[in-house]
C-alpha positions as CSV (number, residue, x, y, z in Angstrom):
1,M,24.7,-135.0,130.5
2,N,21.5,-137.1,129.2
3,Q,23.3,-140.2,130.1
4,E,23.5,-139.1,134.0
5,S,21.2,-140.7,136.5
6,S,20.9,-137.2,138.6
7,V,22.1,-133.4,138.1
8,R,21.9,-130.5,139.9
9,G,18.9,-128.3,140.1
10,G,20.1,-125.3,138.3
11,A,21.3,-128.3,135.7
12,L,18.0,-129.6,135.3
13,L,16.2,-126.2,134.8
14,A,19.2,-125.7,131.8
15,L,18.1,-128.8,130.1
16,A,14.4,-127.9,130.6
17,L,14.7,-124.6,128.8
18,K,17.0,-126.4,126.5
19,E,14.3,-128.9,125.4
20,K,12.1,-125.9,125.2
21,G,14.6,-124.4,122.5
22,V,15.9,-121.5,124.2
23,Q,18.9,-120.4,122.3
24,Q,20.6,-117.3,124.2
25,V,21.0,-116.6,127.8
26,Y,22.8,-113.1,129.3
27,T,23.4,-112.7,133.0
28,L,25.8,-111.0,135.3
29,A,27.3,-114.6,136.9
30,G,26.8,-114.9,140.3
31,G,27.1,-117.4,143.1
32,F,23.8,-118.2,143.7
33,C,23.3,-119.5,140.1
34,N,26.4,-121.5,139.3
35,P,24.6,-124.9,138.8
36,A,22.8,-123.3,136.2
37,L,25.5,-121.7,134.2
38,E,26.6,-124.9,134.3
39,G,24.1,-126.6,133.1
40,F,23.8,-123.8,130.2
41,M,28.0,-124.9,129.7
42,R,27.2,-128.4,129.2
43,C,23.9,-127.9,127.2
44,Q,25.9,-125.7,124.7
45,I,23.8,-122.8,125.0
46,P,25.5,-119.5,124.8
47,V,25.7,-117.3,127.6
48,V,26.5,-113.4,127.8
49,N,28.0,-112.3,130.9
50,C,27.0,-108.2,131.2
51,P,28.3,-105.6,133.3
52,H,24.7,-105.2,135.0
53,E,21.8,-107.2,135.5
54,Q,19.6,-104.4,134.1
55,I,21.7,-104.5,131.0
56,A,21.2,-108.5,130.8
57,G,17.4,-107.9,130.6
58,H,17.5,-105.6,127.9
59,L,19.7,-107.7,125.9
60,A,17.0,-110.5,126.9
61,D,14.3,-108.5,125.6
62,A,16.0,-106.7,122.5
63,N,17.2,-110.5,121.0
64,T,13.3,-111.5,121.9
65,R,12.0,-108.7,120.0
66,I,14.3,-109.3,116.9
67,T,14.0,-113.3,116.6
68,R,10.6,-113.6,118.0
69,Q,11.8,-116.4,120.4
70,P,11.9,-116.7,124.0
71,T,15.3,-115.2,125.6
72,V,16.6,-116.0,128.9
73,C,17.9,-113.6,131.6
74,L,19.5,-115.0,134.5
75,I,19.6,-113.2,137.4
76,G,21.3,-113.7,141.6
77,P,18.8,-112.4,144.5
78,E,20.5,-109.2,144.7
79,G,20.6,-108.6,141.1
80,F,17.0,-109.3,140.4
81,A,16.0,-105.3,141.9
82,N,18.4,-104.2,139.5
83,A,16.9,-106.4,136.6
84,V,12.9,-104.8,137.5
85,P,13.1,-102.0,134.7
86,A,13.9,-104.5,132.0
87,M,10.9,-106.3,133.2
88,L,8.6,-103.0,132.9
89,E,10.2,-102.6,129.3
90,A,9.8,-106.1,127.8
91,S,6.2,-105.9,129.3
92,G,5.1,-102.6,127.7
93,E,6.3,-104.6,124.5
94,R,4.7,-108.2,125.3
95,S,8.1,-109.2,124.7
96,P,8.1,-113.3,126.0
97,V,11.6,-112.9,128.3
98,I,12.0,-115.6,130.3
99,F,13.7,-113.9,133.9
100,V,15.1,-116.8,136.0
101,S,16.3,-115.7,139.7
102,G,18.5,-117.6,142.2
103,S,16.6,-116.9,145.3
104,S,17.4,-117.6,148.8
105,T,16.4,-121.0,150.2
106,Q,13.5,-122.3,150.3
107,K,13.1,-124.3,153.7
108,R,13.6,-121.2,155.8
109,V,11.7,-118.4,153.7
110,G,10.7,-115.4,155.6
111,S,13.2,-115.9,158.2
112,G,15.6,-113.9,157.1
113,G,18.1,-115.9,154.8
114,F,21.1,-114.4,153.1
115,K,19.8,-112.2,150.1
116,E,16.1,-113.1,151.1
117,I,13.7,-110.9,148.9
118,D,10.4,-111.8,147.8
119,D,11.3,-111.6,144.0
120,V,7.9,-113.6,143.2
121,A,6.1,-110.3,144.7
122,I,7.8,-108.0,143.3
123,S,7.6,-109.5,140.1
124,T,4.0,-110.0,139.7
125,P,2.9,-106.8,138.5
126,L,5.3,-106.6,135.7
127,V,5.0,-110.2,134.0
128,K,2.5,-112.5,132.6
129,Y,3.6,-115.0,135.2
130,A,5.5,-115.6,138.4
131,A,6.1,-118.3,140.4
132,R,8.8,-119.7,142.7
133,I,10.0,-123.3,142.1
134,T,9.2,-125.4,145.4
135,D,10.0,-128.5,144.4
136,G,13.1,-129.8,142.4
137,R,11.2,-132.6,140.7
138,R,8.7,-130.3,139.1
139,I,11.1,-127.9,137.5
140,R,10.2,-129.1,133.9
141,E,6.3,-128.7,134.8
142,F,7.4,-124.8,135.9
143,V,9.4,-124.3,133.0
144,D,6.6,-125.4,130.9
145,R,3.9,-123.1,132.4
146,A,6.2,-120.2,132.4
147,W,7.0,-120.8,128.4
148,M,3.1,-121.4,127.6
149,N,2.4,-117.9,129.6
150,A,5.1,-116.4,127.9
151,T,4.5,-117.4,124.3
152,Q,0.6,-118.2,123.9
153,G,-2.2,-115.6,123.9
154,A,-0.7,-112.0,124.2
155,C,3.1,-112.4,124.4
156,G,5.0,-111.0,127.7
157,P,7.7,-111.8,130.4
158,V,7.1,-114.2,132.7
159,H,9.5,-115.1,135.9
160,L,10.9,-118.1,137.7
161,S,12.8,-118.0,140.7
162,L,14.7,-120.9,141.9
163,P,15.5,-120.8,145.8
164,V,19.1,-121.7,146.2
165,D,18.7,-125.1,148.1
166,I,16.9,-126.2,145.2
167,M,19.2,-124.6,142.7
168,F,22.2,-127.1,144.2
169,S,20.5,-129.8,145.2
170,S,20.6,-133.0,143.0
171,F,17.4,-134.5,141.4
172,P,16.7,-137.3,139.0
173,V,17.7,-136.2,135.5
174,D,14.5,-137.6,134.3
175,S,12.5,-135.5,136.5
176,G,8.8,-135.0,135.5
177,F,8.5,-137.0,133.0
178,E,6.8,-139.9,135.1
179,E,3.4,-137.6,134.9
180,R,1.5,-136.5,131.6
181,P,3.2,-135.1,129.4
182,F,5.7,-137.7,129.4
183,S,8.2,-135.1,126.8
184,R,7.5,-131.4,127.4
185,A,10.2,-130.9,124.1
186,G,7.3,-130.0,121.8
187,K,4.1,-128.7,124.0
188,G,3.4,-125.4,124.3
189,L,3.8,-124.1,120.5
190,P,1.3,-121.0,120.4
191,Q,-2.1,-122.0,119.6
192,R,-3.9,-119.5,116.9
193,A,-7.5,-118.4,117.6
194,R,-9.6,-118.9,114.1
195,P,-11.7,-116.1,113.8
196,D,-15.5,-116.9,114.3
197,G,-17.5,-116.9,110.5
198,H,-20.4,-115.3,111.6
199,L,-18.3,-112.2,113.0
200,V,-15.7,-113.0,109.7
201,V,-18.9,-112.3,107.5
202,R,-20.1,-108.6,109.4
203,L,-16.5,-107.6,109.2
204,I,-16.3,-108.4,105.8
205,E,-19.7,-106.3,105.2
206,M,-18.2,-103.8,107.2
207,L,-15.2,-103.9,104.9
208,D,-17.0,-103.7,101.6
209,G,-19.2,-100.8,102.4
210,A,-16.4,-98.6,103.4
211,R,-15.4,-96.1,101.6
212,R,-12.4,-95.0,103.6
213,P,-11.1,-97.9,105.8
214,I,-7.5,-97.6,107.6
215,I,-6.0,-100.4,109.6
216,I,-3.7,-99.3,112.9
217,A,-1.3,-102.0,113.2
218,G,-0.3,-103.0,116.5
219,H,2.4,-105.2,118.8
220,G,-0.2,-108.4,117.6
221,I,0.9,-108.0,114.2
222,W,4.9,-108.7,115.4
223,W,4.7,-111.3,117.7
224,S,1.7,-113.6,115.6
225,G,4.1,-113.1,112.8
226,A,1.8,-112.1,110.3
227,D,3.8,-108.8,109.2
228,K,4.4,-110.1,105.8
229,T,0.5,-110.9,105.4
230,L,-0.4,-107.4,106.8
231,H,1.8,-106.2,103.9
232,D,0.5,-108.1,100.9
233,V,-3.0,-107.7,102.2
234,A,-3.1,-104.0,102.6
235,L,-1.1,-103.5,99.0
236,R,-3.7,-105.8,97.5
237,L,-6.5,-104.0,98.5
238,G,-5.2,-100.2,98.8
239,I,-5.9,-99.7,102.8
240,P,-3.7,-97.4,104.1
241,V,-1.5,-98.5,107.4
242,F,-0.5,-96.9,110.6
243,N,1.8,-98.4,113.1
244,V,1.5,-97.7,116.9
245,P,4.4,-96.1,118.1
246,Y,7.1,-98.0,120.8
247,H,7.6,-101.1,118.9
248,R,9.5,-102.7,116.3
249,K,8.7,-101.1,113.2
250,L,6.7,-103.2,110.3
251,L,8.5,-102.1,107.4
252,G,7.0,-103.1,104.1
253,G,9.5,-101.4,101.7
254,P,9.0,-99.0,99.0
255,D,6.3,-100.9,97.7
256,S,4.2,-101.0,101.3
257,N,0.9,-99.4,102.4
258,Y,2.6,-98.2,105.6
259,I,1.7,-94.7,105.2
260,G,3.4,-93.2,108.8
261,L,3.0,-93.6,112.4
262,A,-0.1,-93.6,114.3
263,D,0.7,-90.3,116.0
264,I,-1.0,-87.0,115.5
265,H,1.6,-85.4,117.0
266,Q,4.9,-86.8,115.4
267,Y,2.9,-87.4,112.3
268,T,0.1,-84.9,111.7
269,P,-1.8,-86.6,108.7
270,F,-2.8,-89.6,110.7
271,R,-5.3,-86.8,112.6
272,K,-6.6,-86.0,109.2
273,A,-7.1,-90.0,108.1
274,L,-8.9,-90.4,111.2
275,E,-11.3,-87.0,110.9
276,H,-12.2,-88.9,107.4
277,A,-12.2,-92.6,108.1
278,D,-15.5,-94.6,108.7
279,L,-14.0,-98.0,109.4
280,V,-11.2,-97.9,111.9
281,M,-9.6,-101.5,112.5
282,L,-7.1,-101.8,115.2
283,I,-5.5,-105.1,114.3
284,G,-2.9,-106.5,117.1
285,G,-3.4,-103.5,119.4
286,R,-4.7,-102.0,122.3
287,L,-7.1,-98.9,122.8
288,D,-5.0,-97.3,125.7
289,N,-4.1,-93.6,126.2
290,Q,-2.1,-93.5,122.8
291,L,-5.3,-93.9,121.1
292,N,-7.3,-91.9,124.0
293,F,-8.9,-95.1,124.9
294,G,-11.3,-95.3,121.5
295,N,-12.5,-92.0,122.6
296,P,-13.8,-88.9,120.7
297,P,-12.5,-86.8,119.6
298,L,-9.6,-88.6,118.4
299,I,-11.3,-91.7,116.6
300,P,-14.4,-89.7,115.8
301,E,-18.0,-91.2,116.8
302,A,-19.1,-91.1,113.2
303,A,-16.5,-94.0,112.6
304,T,-16.9,-97.5,112.8
305,L,-14.2,-99.1,115.2
306,V,-13.3,-102.8,115.5
307,T,-10.5,-104.4,116.9
308,I,-8.6,-107.8,116.6
309,N,-6.7,-109.4,119.0
310,G,-5.4,-112.6,119.1
311,S,-6.1,-113.3,123.0
312,H,-8.7,-112.5,125.3
313,E,-6.8,-110.8,127.3
314,E,-6.4,-107.8,124.7
315,L,-9.5,-108.3,123.5
316,L,-11.2,-107.4,126.9
317,L,-9.6,-104.6,127.2
318,N,-10.7,-103.2,123.8
319,H,-14.0,-102.7,125.2
320,R,-14.6,-99.5,123.9
321,A,-14.8,-100.8,120.4
322,D,-17.9,-101.3,118.4
323,M,-17.3,-104.7,117.5
324,G,-14.3,-107.0,119.2
325,L,-13.2,-109.9,117.4
326,L,-11.3,-112.8,118.7
327,A,-8.8,-114.2,116.2
328,D,-5.5,-114.1,115.7
329,P,-4.1,-111.8,113.3
330,G,-2.6,-113.4,110.3
331,L,-5.5,-115.7,110.0
332,L,-8.0,-112.7,110.2
333,L,-5.9,-110.8,107.5
334,Q,-6.1,-113.9,105.1
335,E,-10.0,-113.7,105.5
336,M,-9.9,-110.0,104.5
337,A,-8.1,-110.9,100.9
338,N,-10.9,-112.4,99.7
339,V,-12.8,-109.0,99.7
340,N,-12.9,-107.8,96.0
341,R,-12.3,-104.2,96.5
342,K,-9.4,-101.6,96.1
343,W,-9.3,-98.4,98.0
344,T,-6.9,-96.8,95.0
345,A,-8.3,-93.2,95.6
346,W,-8.4,-93.3,99.1
347,L,-4.9,-94.5,99.6
348,E,-3.8,-91.9,97.3
349,T,-5.3,-89.2,99.4
350,Q,-3.0,-90.4,102.1
351,L,0.0,-90.3,100.0
352,H,-0.6,-87.0,99.0
353,W,-1.2,-85.7,102.7
354,R,2.3,-87.6,103.6
355,Q,4.1,-85.7,100.5
356,N,2.7,-81.9,102.2
357,W,3.6,-83.0,105.5
358,L,7.1,-84.1,104.2
359,A,7.2,-80.4,102.2
360,E,6.4,-78.9,105.6
361,W,9.2,-80.7,106.8
362,K,11.3,-79.3,104.2
363,R,10.9,-75.9,104.5
364,Y,11.0,-76.2,108.3
365,L,14.8,-77.2,107.8
366,D,15.3,-74.7,105.1
367,G,14.0,-71.9,107.4
368,E,16.1,-70.1,110.0
369,E,14.9,-72.3,112.7
370,G,16.3,-75.8,111.0
371,G,19.3,-73.9,109.7
372,Q,22.9,-73.9,111.0
373,N,22.5,-70.2,112.5
374,H,22.4,-71.6,115.9
375,K,24.7,-73.2,118.5
376,G,25.0,-76.8,117.6
377,M,22.8,-79.0,115.0
378,H,19.3,-79.6,114.3
379,P,18.3,-82.7,116.3
380,L,16.2,-83.6,113.2
381,A,18.6,-82.6,111.0
382,M,21.4,-84.5,112.7
383,A,19.1,-87.9,112.5
384,L,18.1,-87.6,108.8
385,A,21.9,-87.1,108.3
386,I,22.5,-90.2,110.2
387,Q,19.6,-92.1,108.8
388,G,20.7,-91.3,105.3
389,C,24.1,-92.9,105.6
390,L,22.4,-96.4,106.4
391,E,21.5,-99.2,103.7
392,P,18.2,-101.1,103.1
393,D,20.2,-104.0,105.2
394,D,21.3,-101.8,108.0
395,W,19.4,-101.4,111.3
396,L,18.6,-98.1,112.7
397,V,17.8,-97.8,116.5
398,F,17.1,-94.7,119.0
399,D,17.1,-94.0,122.4
400,G,16.5,-90.9,124.5
401,G,13.4,-88.3,125.6
402,N,13.1,-85.4,122.8
403,T,16.3,-87.7,120.6
404,H,13.7,-90.4,120.6
405,F,11.2,-88.3,119.3
406,W,13.4,-86.3,116.7
407,S,14.4,-89.7,115.2
408,E,10.9,-90.5,114.8
409,I,10.1,-88.3,112.6
410,A,13.2,-88.5,110.9
411,C,12.6,-92.5,110.5
412,N,9.1,-91.4,109.1
413,I,10.7,-88.7,106.7
414,H,12.8,-91.3,105.4
415,L,10.9,-94.1,105.0
416,A,7.9,-92.1,103.0
417,S,11.0,-90.7,101.0
418,G,11.3,-94.9,99.5
419,A,14.1,-95.9,101.9
420,E,14.9,-99.2,103.6
421,F,15.9,-100.4,107.0
422,A,16.2,-104.3,107.8
423,G,14.8,-103.1,111.1
424,V,14.2,-100.1,113.7
425,L,13.9,-100.8,117.0
426,H,13.4,-98.1,120.3
427,P,12.5,-97.8,123.8
428,G,8.9,-99.3,124.4
429,N,5.2,-98.0,125.7
430,Y,7.0,-97.1,129.1
431,S,9.9,-95.0,127.3
432,L,12.7,-96.4,129.5
433,L,15.7,-94.4,128.6
434,G,19.3,-96.5,128.4
435,V,17.9,-99.0,126.4
436,G,19.6,-98.1,123.0
437,V,22.6,-99.7,123.4
438,P,21.3,-103.5,124.3
439,L,19.2,-103.2,121.3
440,A,22.1,-102.1,119.3
441,V,24.0,-105.1,120.5
442,A,21.3,-107.7,119.7
443,A,20.8,-106.3,116.1
444,K,24.2,-106.4,115.5
445,S,24.9,-110.0,117.1
446,N,21.6,-110.9,114.7
447,S,22.7,-109.3,111.6
448,P,26.9,-109.6,111.9
449,Q,27.7,-108.4,108.2
450,S,25.2,-105.2,108.9
451,T,25.8,-102.0,110.2
452,V,24.1,-100.9,113.4
453,A,23.5,-97.1,114.2
454,L,22.1,-96.3,117.3
455,I,20.9,-92.4,117.7
456,S,20.9,-91.8,121.4
457,G,20.4,-88.7,123.8
458,D,22.8,-88.0,125.9
459,G,20.4,-88.5,128.9
460,A,19.5,-91.9,127.4
461,F,23.3,-93.1,127.3
462,L,24.4,-91.7,130.2
463,S,21.2,-94.5,132.0
464,G,22.6,-97.0,130.4
465,G,25.3,-96.9,127.9
466,F,27.5,-98.9,130.2
467,A,26.1,-101.6,127.8
468,I,28.5,-101.0,125.2
469,E,31.2,-103.1,127.0
470,V,29.2,-106.1,125.8
471,A,30.0,-104.7,122.5
472,F,33.4,-104.9,122.8
473,Q,33.5,-107.7,124.7
474,E,31.9,-109.4,122.0
475,N,32.8,-107.9,119.4
476,L,30.4,-106.4,118.1
477,P,31.2,-102.9,116.4
478,I,28.1,-100.7,116.7
479,I,27.7,-96.9,116.1
480,V,26.8,-94.8,118.7
481,V,25.6,-91.4,117.7
482,I,24.9,-89.5,120.7
483,D,22.7,-86.5,120.3
484,N,24.8,-84.4,123.0
485,N,22.6,-81.3,124.1
486,G,23.9,-81.1,127.6
487,G,21.0,-82.2,129.7
488,L,17.4,-83.7,130.0
489,D,16.5,-81.5,126.8
490,C,12.8,-83.4,127.0
491,I,12.5,-82.5,130.8
492,S,14.1,-78.8,130.2
493,Q,12.1,-77.7,127.6
494,Q,8.9,-78.6,129.6
495,Q,10.0,-76.8,132.5
496,E,10.6,-73.6,130.5
497,R,6.8,-73.8,129.1
498,M,5.3,-74.6,132.5
499,F,8.0,-73.0,135.4
500,E,6.7,-69.1,136.1
501,S,10.2,-68.0,135.7
502,G,10.8,-69.5,132.3
503,S,14.0,-71.3,133.0
504,H,14.6,-75.1,133.7
505,F,16.1,-76.4,136.8
506,A,18.3,-79.7,137.9
507,T,18.3,-80.6,134.0
508,D,21.8,-79.7,132.7
509,F,25.2,-81.9,132.3
510,R,28.6,-80.6,131.6
511,D,30.2,-81.2,128.9
512,I,31.2,-84.7,128.8
513,P,33.4,-86.3,126.0
514,F,31.8,-89.4,124.9
515,H,34.0,-89.6,122.2
516,S,36.9,-90.1,124.1
517,M,35.2,-92.8,126.4
518,F,35.0,-94.9,123.7
519,E,38.6,-94.3,122.6
520,G,39.1,-94.9,126.5
521,L,37.8,-98.2,126.1
522,G,39.5,-99.1,122.8
523,G,36.9,-98.1,120.2
524,Y,36.7,-95.6,117.9
525,G,35.5,-91.7,118.5
526,E,34.9,-88.4,117.0
527,L,33.4,-85.2,117.8
528,V,31.0,-83.2,115.2
529,T,30.3,-79.9,115.4
530,D,29.0,-79.2,111.8
531,Q,26.1,-81.2,110.2
532,S,28.0,-81.6,106.8
533,D,30.7,-83.5,108.5
534,L,28.6,-86.4,109.7
535,A,28.5,-88.7,106.9
536,A,32.1,-88.6,106.6
537,A,33.0,-89.1,110.3
538,F,30.0,-91.9,110.2
539,A,32.1,-93.9,107.5
540,R,35.3,-93.6,109.1
541,A,33.3,-94.8,112.2
542,V,32.1,-98.0,110.3
543,A,35.6,-98.3,108.6
544,S,37.4,-98.6,112.1
545,R,35.3,-102.3,112.7
546,R,35.2,-101.4,116.5
547,P,33.0,-100.0,118.6
548,A,32.1,-96.4,117.6
549,C,31.0,-93.2,119.0
550,I,30.3,-89.7,117.2
551,N,29.5,-87.3,119.7
552,A,27.4,-84.5,117.8
553,R,26.8,-81.3,119.2
554,C,23.4,-80.8,118.7
555,R,21.0,-77.6,120.3
556,G,17.6,-78.7,121.8
557,V,14.7,-78.0,120.2
558,I,11.5,-79.0,121.9
559,S,9.6,-81.9,119.6
560,P,5.9,-81.5,118.8
561,I,5.0,-84.5,120.8
562,V,6.7,-82.8,124.3
563,A,5.1,-79.7,123.0
564,A,2.1,-81.1,123.1
565,A,2.4,-83.1,126.5
566,S,3.7,-79.9,128.2
567,D,0.9,-77.8,126.8
568,R,-2.0,-81.1,128.0
569,R,0.0,-80.9,131.4
570,E,0.0,-76.7,131.5
571,R,-4.1,-77.5,131.3
572,A,-3.8,-80.1,134.5
573,T,-4.9,-82.7,132.3
574,I,-2.6,-85.5,132.1
575,E,-4.1,-88.0,130.1
């Protein structure tokens, strides 16, 4: 390809992305994008054809979350609208996905061209950077701008629109190399903000004088590659670590100081930790609604609140902190390692509170509410049973409303009991339903020897379950366990608490035979109605070596976080 004097714009785009290091593309193949597809084929970049553009976007996001390397989602103009939810999900997770859309002709913008849509205007509020390529000779420049925006500072998705006339026209293969930089292949490596020495001294003094410090670990820990550094430093110092909800879990194994979720409803000891802490360090995260924007009563006025962010944009969002520090999380943690103290007693207090929390849930599950004297399994008991089937090298994925929240609690119980997973993935900041199957497919694609289990609500599977065709197409035998309670349980239970009639409305499903759907597609399916049969059914699903579905007959039980949300809304205070 490099011996040619000229190539089509789409092929030049593929070549520019290859030079940046892109290794995976997801698409729903369309005529507008054919030159780019030919370019990817000739560059030998793998392309997966998906049954829907939203699925392609979620798969690109999932692959990016796992590998921490930008992945491409290629879509046509009519499919662009279908990919918008995936842009939203990637944005909430700070996932540097590169969305590329073929678009209507450049020369007649605004004239009602074939499939014309102002895709850049639509994507601009959802991504870090959005642009329409206006000249084929500048394709490398636009790819460079998109790549740097996606990977520098606070990571996030980007969008490039390539008009069809530029996509199909020919341009010199070395277009862009006549201007500096003469090669963009190595340009755009993430730059790390070094912490200001004076502020580091202040932070170390704060930490050295603290009696009960805690760390809340946010997305920036993962995207900066500081997860192992956090594990090592926290373990050395004996500082409790809490993980924000809604992103890939930072798992350090049984020896980790990861105590639980930074959510007072799904992990109640976090409230006690905040009430007693005198120094709260939020590293790589945002003071958003999950942390009450940094305000009391969640984070007490008496506690000192410090935020550490690797980018100005996130640091400016955290203006309510007592101290904000611009620093790459990994570099800052290395400075913290120089503190010559250990908070052993404070950590033991956290572990004691966690043991009490575990005992409370055990009593709950052993009692009448958690038992099987009801119609259908309890979703928490089901999630615990499935997670108990996984080995340390396996992946756990969950998706849904109440199913997500019960699985989150089960995950905390399981990890607190000393278990390990290779990774945990689930919907992001916007709680978007239907991402579970793409997340599981991406996990299996990157870890083919591991078992990948997805626990999905029935509503979540109906939202995005057709992504399972990619698992069949690519021969990726994931296990999908469906919490089948016959409706949008998260919503119906809020309605029952809020509606004057005490009933729910427009949230029910019929009894859907999900297991038969898998069998019809060529996979394995099994209906399970008794909790004691789950482990054997899971073993049969794994042994089938096909995409498999365990259709678990569960009952609706409102989760603590949904109960808290409905209580707030009952008082007409949404946030």
